[in-house]
C-alpha angles and dihedrals in degrees: 000000000000145000094355088062097053108126092357095100136039115240092261092046093048093047093047093050092045093048089046089055092049091047089051092052091048091049090058095043116014092187096054121128108222122204119194117202122211113242110260120241126254128236118275091249092050092047095049092048106041129073096206108020100060137118093252088063092043090057092045095050093044088058087057092051091050090052089050092051093053093046097048098033098242129143119263120208115197108217087191087084088065101032106029119216099304126037112251104248090222090064096060141042095205106029095256116044118067130230114254096254088056094053088055089054093046090050090054090051089053093050090048091051092049091050089053092057 
C-alpha cells in the first residue's frame, strides 16, 4: 500500500486494509519481521497539479502508517531520509515513478536502514 492508495481510502478504510494485510502476513509466518516503508513524496509539479497524488496526502497517509506501526508493533522506515519532502524532479519522468538507477539507490538505503535495526 502506497502512492496508488493516496486519496482512495478514508483513514479508517486505509488503516483497516493495512492492518488486515499485516495480520495476513502474520497468519502465514508468525515469526516474520515486518517493515513498513513510508510513502515517497511526489515532485513539486505533480503535487501542485494533482488532487490525489500530492505531498499533503503523502504526509497524511504516512501518519496513518506510523500509527499502524505503533499499534501492530512493526518497524517503520521513513523514506523521507532518502527522498526529502519533495521528490527530486531529476529522479522521475512523471513526478511519481523513479528512474531505474534511483530505485537501486533507494533499495540500498532500505537495506542500510534494516541493518541498523
